[in-house]
N, C-alpha and C positions, 0 to 999 in steps of 0.2 A: 711219593711226594714227601712223605714225612721223613724218610731217610735223607733225601736230598736237602730238606730244610735243616735237619740236624747237622749235616756236614757243612752246609753253607753258613748258617747263622750261628750254630753252636760250636762250630769248628771241631766237631766230633770226628773221630776216626771212622772211616766208612765201614769197616768190618764191625766195629762196636755198634754203630747205628743200625746196621742190618740185623745184627743179633738182637738188639732191642725190639725191633719191629717183628722179627721172627717169633720171639717169645710172646710179645703182646698179642699178635694176631694168629698165633699157632700155625705159621706158614711152614709147609713141608712140600716135598716133591716138586711138581711142575710149578706151583705158585711161587715157591721160594726160588726156583731156577729162573723164572721169568722176572721176578723182582730183582734178583741179582744182575741179570742181563741188562735190565733197564738202568739200574743205578751205575754199574761199572761202565756200561757203554756210554751213558750220558756224561759221566765224569771224564772218560777218555776223549770225548769229542767236545768238551766244554768250551774251549776257545773258539772253535768253529761255530758252535751253536750260539754262543754269545755274540759273535760277529753277525750272524744272520739276524738275531733279535735286534741288534743295534741298527742294522740297515733298514729295518721295517718299523722302528718304534718312534719315529718322528720326534726328535729332540728329547727323548728319554734315554739317559745312560742306564745300562743294564744294572750297574751297581747301585743306582738310585731308585730302582723300581722296588715295589713291595716284594719282600722276600718270597712270599707265597706265589705271587704272579710270576716272578722270575723263574722259580723252580718248576712250576707247572708248564711254562713255555719251554723250558729246556727239555723236560721229559717228553712232551708232546712232539716237539721237533725231532728228537732222537727217534721216536717211533715212526714218524712220518718219513724220515729220510733213510732210516737204516733197518727197519723191521718190515720187510715187504709183505709179510703175512697179515698185517693189520691194515685194513683200508684207511685211507686218510680221513674220511668222514668220521670213522670210529674214534681215531685219535683226537680229532677236534672235539667231538661230542663229549668224550671222557674228560678232556681238559676243561671244557665249559662246566661240566657237572662239579668238578673239583673246585673251580673258581667260585661257583655259586655257594658251595658249602664252606670253603675255607677262606675265600678272598673277601675283598671289600665290595662296596656297592657297585663300583664300575669295573671290577676285575673281569667279569665274563665278557663284557663288551670290548675291553682292551685286548684280552687274549684272543678273542674271536677275530678281531681286526688283523692282528699280526699273523696268526695261523692261516687265516683265509688268504692274506696277501702272499705268504710263502707258498701255499698250495697252488695258487693261480700262477705264480712265477715259475715254480719248478715243475708244475704239472704232475705232482705226486698223487 
């Protein structure tokens, strides 16, 4: 989520943002590979993910959402739709934990509503 935030808000180059996180958290091997898969996959599908978020966010434009919420939603949706090895409920629970830690007072409720609606609609 921090890489996505740096790319989205800070307009940082994705490779530079990944390197920062890699150094900060000492990511190697499978952890670094998974992080890279999430980041590059999410960015590759960004327009599609934002469209799905828009369809479920009732009068909230994606670009007007809190940056933390927007990026948590993007990552969770990418996991739910494109990484079959991760159960949907795990993706949702991880997103809610990030929202509670990094988001605002209503972030978890907002994110849960959107992810839950997508899960019900797509049966992922």
